[in-house]
C-alpha positions in Angstrom: 0.2 0.2 0.0 2.7 2.2 0.5 4.6 1.9 -2.6 2.1 2.1 -4.7 1.0 5.6 -2.5 4.8 7.1 -3.4 3.7 5.3 -7.1 1.1 8.1 -7.4 2.8 10.9 -6.3 1.0 10.9 -2.6 -1.8 11.4 -4.8 -3.6 7.2 -3.7 -6.4 6.9 -0.8 -9.4 5.2 -0.3 -12.6 6.0 -3.3 -14.6 4.0 -0.6 -14.2 6.1 1.9 -13.8 9.8 -0.7 -17.3 8.5 -1.7 -18.8 7.8 1.7 -17.4 11.9 2.7 -18.4 13.4 -0.1 -22.0 11.8 -1.2 -22.7 9.7 1.3 -24.8 12.2 3.5 -26.7 13.1 0.7 -27.2 9.9 -0.9 -29.0 6.9 1.0 -27.9 4.7 -2.1 -24.2 5.9 -2.0 -24.4 5.3 1.7 -25.5 2.2 1.4 -22.9 1.4 -0.7 -20.3 2.4 1.1 -21.1 0.4 3.5 -21.9 -2.3 2.1 -18.6 -2.3 1.0 -17.1 -1.4 4.1 -19.0 -4.2 6.4 -17.1 -6.7 3.0 -13.8 -5.5 4.1 -14.4 -5.7 8.0 -15.6 -9.3 7.2 -12.1 -10.0 5.4 -10.1 -8.7 8.4 -12.6 -11.0 11.3 -12.0 -13.5 9.3 -7.9 -13.1 9.4 -8.0 -11.8 13.1 -9.5 -15.2 13.6 -7.3 -17.5 11.7 -4.8 -15.5 13.0 -5.7 -16.8 16.7 -7.5 -14.4 17.9 -11.2 -15.3 20.5 -13.9 -14.4 17.9 -15.5 -12.5 20.5 -12.8 -10.5 20.3 -12.4 -10.6 15.9 -15.4 -8.0 15.1 -13.5 -4.8 17.6 -10.2 -5.5 16.1 -11.2 -5.4 12.5 -12.9 -2.2 13.1 -9.5 -1.1 14.5 -7.9 -2.8 12.2 -9.4 -0.8 9.1 -9.1 2.6 10.9 -5.8 2.1 10.8 -5.6 1.8 7.7 -7.9 4.9 6.7 -6.7 6.7 9.1 -3.4 6.1 7.8 -4.2 7.6 4.1 -5.7 10.6 5.5 -2.3 11.3 6.9 0.0 10.0 4.7 -1.9 12.2 2.1 -1.4 15.2 4.8 1.8 14.7 4.8 3.1 14.0 0.7 4.7 10.9 3.1 4.7 7.3 3.2 5.4 6.2 6.8 2.1 6.2 8.6 1.5 3.5 6.0 4.3 1.8 6.8 3.8 2.1 9.9 0.6 0.9 10.0 1.8 -1.9 7.6 4.4 -3.1 10.7 1.3 -3.3 13.3 -0.9 -5.3 11.1 2.4 -7.9 10.3 2.7 -8.4 13.8 -0.6 -8.2 14.6 -1.8 -10.5 11.9 1.3 -12.9 12.5 -0.6 -16.9 12.3 
């Protein structure tokens, strides 16, 4: 993710987040589609968290933390025009998701 960010000159981001923030409040169909996209992503992360050895009862919260960290790192990376926030999150996630 950090490499892709750098290859675009710091312009890469999350299209799903952009649509959610820009149009989600004005269009219920767009908001619902964004929610569905995020829920799919969370579901994938939740399964990976369980595979990594976390208890199923903890997996949903951990998936939310992971997705929030990624999205936050994208925002900070764009503000700084520096991929380091993405790399920092990636380092942490590798430890969290090591199976």
